[in-house]
C-alpha positions as CSV (number, residue, x, y, z in Angstrom):
1,M,103.8,103.4,101.8
2,N,105.7,100.2,101.0
3,L,103.4,98.0,98.8
4,E,104.0,94.9,100.8
5,L,103.2,96.6,104.1
6,R,100.1,98.2,102.5
7,H,98.9,94.8,101.3
8,L,99.5,93.2,104.7
9,R,97.5,96.0,106.4
10,S,94.7,95.4,103.9
11,L,94.6,91.7,104.6
12,V,94.6,92.2,108.4
13,A,91.8,94.8,108.1
14,V,89.6,92.5,106.1
15,D,90.2,89.6,108.5
16,E,89.3,91.8,111.5
17,A,86.4,93.7,110.0
18,R,83.0,92.3,109.4
19,T,82.6,94.0,106.0
20,F,84.8,95.5,103.3
21,T,83.3,98.9,104.3
22,D,84.6,98.5,107.8
23,A,87.9,97.4,106.5
24,A,88.3,100.5,104.3
25,I,87.3,102.7,107.2
26,S,89.8,101.1,109.6
27,L,92.5,101.6,107.0
28,G,91.6,105.3,106.7
29,T,91.5,105.1,102.9
30,S,89.7,107.7,100.7
31,Q,87.5,104.9,99.4
32,A,85.8,104.7,102.8
33,S,83.2,107.1,101.5
34,E,83.0,106.3,97.8
35,L,84.2,104.1,95.0
36,R,84.2,105.7,91.5
37,V,83.8,103.4,88.5
38,G,84.6,104.7,85.1
39,Y,83.1,103.5,81.8
40,A,83.1,104.7,78.2
41,W,79.7,103.4,77.3
42,S,76.9,101.1,78.7
43,A,78.5,100.5,82.1
44,L,77.5,96.9,82.7
45,G,74.3,97.2,80.7
46,G,71.3,95.3,82.1
47,R,73.4,94.1,85.0
48,T,74.2,97.6,86.3
49,I,71.2,98.2,88.5
50,A,71.4,94.7,90.1
51,L,75.1,95.3,90.9
52,Q,74.3,98.7,92.3
53,R,71.8,97.2,94.7
54,R,74.1,94.5,95.8
55,W,76.8,96.9,96.4
56,E,74.6,99.0,98.7
57,E,73.6,96.0,100.7
58,A,77.2,94.8,101.1
59,N,78.8,98.3,101.6
60,P,76.1,100.6,103.0
61,G,78.7,103.2,104.0
62,V,80.4,103.5,100.6
63,Q,78.8,105.3,97.7
64,L,79.2,103.6,94.3
65,I,79.5,106.4,91.7
66,W,79.4,105.7,88.0
67,V,81.5,108.1,85.8
68,Q,81.2,108.2,82.1
69,S,84.4,109.0,80.2
70,G,85.2,109.0,76.5
71,S,88.9,108.3,77.1
72,P,90.4,104.9,76.2
73,T,91.0,104.1,79.9
74,A,87.5,105.3,80.9
75,G,88.9,107.9,83.2
76,L,91.4,105.7,85.0
77,G,94.5,107.2,83.4
78,G,93.4,110.7,84.3
79,G,92.8,109.8,87.9
80,S,89.1,110.6,87.9
81,V,88.0,107.1,88.9
82,D,89.3,104.2,91.0
83,L,88.6,101.5,88.5
84,A,87.2,101.2,85.0
85,V,84.9,98.9,83.0
86,V,86.6,98.3,79.7
87,R,85.9,95.9,76.8
88,R,89.3,95.7,75.3
89,Q,92.7,95.3,76.8
90,L,94.5,98.6,77.6
91,N,98.0,97.2,77.0
92,D,99.4,99.7,79.5
93,P,101.9,98.4,82.1
94,R,100.5,100.8,84.7
95,F,97.2,98.9,84.9
96,T,96.0,95.5,85.8
97,E,92.9,94.0,84.3
98,T,90.5,91.3,85.6
99,L,88.0,89.4,83.5
100,V,84.5,89.5,85.1
101,G,82.3,88.2,82.3
102,T,81.5,88.0,78.6
103,E,78.8,89.6,76.4
104,R,77.3,88.7,73.1
105,R,77.6,91.0,70.2
106,Y,74.6,92.7,68.7
107,A,74.1,94.3,65.3
108,A,72.5,97.7,65.3
109,V,70.6,98.5,62.1
110,A,68.1,101.2,60.9
111,A,64.5,100.2,61.5
112,T,63.9,100.6,57.7
113,D,66.7,98.2,56.8
114,P,65.5,94.7,55.6
115,L,67.9,93.1,58.2
116,A,65.7,94.6,61.0
117,R,63.0,92.0,60.2
118,R,65.4,89.1,60.9
119,R,65.3,87.2,64.2
120,F,69.1,87.2,64.3
121,L,72.1,88.1,62.1
122,R,75.4,86.5,61.2
123,M,78.8,88.0,60.5
124,A,78.3,87.5,56.7
125,D,75.3,89.9,56.8
126,F,77.8,92.8,57.2
127,A,79.5,92.0,53.9
128,E,79.5,94.9,51.4
129,R,78.0,97.1,54.0
130,T,79.3,100.3,55.7
131,I,79.9,99.9,59.4
132,A,80.1,102.7,62.0
133,V,83.1,102.3,64.4
134,D,84.3,104.2,67.5
135,S,88.0,103.6,67.2
136,R,88.8,105.1,70.7
137,T,86.6,102.9,72.9
138,G,84.6,100.6,70.7
139,T,84.9,96.8,70.3
140,T,84.4,96.5,66.5
141,A,87.3,96.4,64.0
142,E,87.6,95.1,60.5
143,N,89.8,92.2,61.6
144,L,86.7,90.6,63.1
145,W,85.7,89.5,59.6
146,G,87.4,87.1,57.3
147,P,88.4,88.2,53.8
148,E,85.3,86.7,52.3
149,A,82.8,88.8,54.3
150,Q,84.5,92.1,54.9
151,P,82.4,95.2,55.2
152,S,82.8,97.5,52.2
153,S,83.8,100.6,54.2
154,V,84.1,102.1,57.7
155,R,82.7,105.3,59.1
156,Y,84.5,106.5,62.2
157,V,82.5,108.2,64.9
158,E,83.1,109.7,68.3
159,G,80.8,108.3,71.0
160,V,77.6,106.4,71.2
161,D,75.3,109.3,70.1
162,D,77.2,109.8,66.8
163,W,77.2,106.1,66.3
164,L,73.4,105.7,66.8
165,T,72.6,108.8,64.7
166,L,74.6,107.4,61.8
167,I,72.8,104.0,62.1
168,A,69.3,105.5,62.5
169,T,69.6,107.5,59.3
170,G,70.6,104.4,57.4
171,K,74.1,105.5,56.6
172,A,75.8,102.6,58.3
173,M,75.2,99.6,60.5
174,G,77.0,98.8,63.6
175,M,78.0,96.1,66.1
176,S,78.4,96.4,69.8
177,S,77.8,94.4,73.0
178,E,74.5,93.3,74.5
179,A,75.1,96.0,77.1
180,T,74.6,98.7,74.4
181,A,71.3,97.0,73.3
182,A,70.1,97.2,76.9
183,Q,71.4,100.7,77.7
184,Y,70.7,102.6,74.5
185,P,67.3,102.1,72.9
186,R,66.9,104.7,70.1
187,P,64.1,105.7,67.8
188,G,64.8,104.2,64.4
189,V,67.4,101.7,65.6
190,V,66.9,97.9,66.0
191,Y,69.3,95.5,67.7
192,K,69.8,91.9,66.6
193,V,72.0,89.3,68.1
194,V,74.9,88.2,65.9
195,R,75.0,84.5,66.5
196,D,78.4,83.6,65.1
197,A,80.3,86.6,66.4
198,P,83.0,86.2,69.0
199,P,82.0,87.3,72.5
200,I,83.2,90.5,74.1
201,S,85.3,90.2,77.2
202,V,84.3,92.6,80.0
203,L,87.3,93.7,82.1
204,L,87.8,95.7,85.2
205,A,91.0,97.8,85.1
206,S,92.7,99.4,88.0
207,W,96.2,100.7,88.9
208,K,98.6,97.9,89.6
209,D,99.7,99.3,93.0
210,D,96.1,99.8,94.2
211,L,95.2,97.0,96.5
212,S,91.9,98.5,97.7
213,V,89.6,95.9,99.3
214,L,86.7,97.8,97.8
215,I,88.0,97.2,94.3
216,A,88.3,93.5,95.1
217,D,84.7,93.5,96.4
218,F,83.4,95.3,93.3
219,A,85.1,92.7,91.1
220,R,83.5,89.9,93.2
221,L,80.0,91.4,92.8
222,A,80.5,92.0,89.1
223,R,81.6,88.4,88.5
224,Q,78.5,87.2,90.5
225,A,76.2,89.4,88.3
226,F,77.5,87.8,85.1
227,A,77.4,84.3,86.5
228,E,73.7,84.7,87.6
229,T,72.6,86.5,84.5
230,P,73.8,84.7,81.3
231,P,73.8,86.6,78.0
232,A,70.4,86.9,76.4
233,E,69.8,85.2,73.1
234,N,68.1,88.2,71.5
235,R,67.3,91.8,72.3
236,G,66.0,92.4,68.8
237,G,62.9,94.0,70.2
238,H,64.7,97.2,70.9
239,R,62.8,99.3,68.4
240,A,62.2,102.5,70.3
């Protein structure tokens, strides 16, 4: 279908329907029964459940399905999801990205590490330490640090489980978003906010030619969730 015509039909449907669900149904789109949201890790962290509830209130006829994927596009490129939560730009001309909020960065350290007793950490605390990094979907890279406070080495991992295991055994420390601290408590791992670290941008990615009203509604609710729940100062108590 011509994109301009499809867009026009979407606008007319939203104007005439009382809800986004009704609009999707009137358009006869596949999203009238479900919206599949991909994520590599953590989804939206502590905001996930609140957003799920609001979605069900706003769109009772549409299931919101969360799909975990370890691919760089969180399943979007493979077509298994309608949109994806990503925390770094995809730099792919096929997709468009919308900023919905930001998250603070947290260090993850072994419970036996002296740093675990601190109230918070700073970027300089990573100097001369080994850091665990998921290069496919993670948000940590060596260029986050200046030359005076570089970690001594990097251990590359695949996925959150490998990352947490390496940290819990004291072989490395890590840094991720506040969503990870909320979503992945782990025996032997303590999370501490890194006060001077740059924030992480949380983006929603979708296909450029997908003008689904449901994707627009999800983005609206996600922005609302971030606006109403500001980043926490410390989740350092995650010591499972």
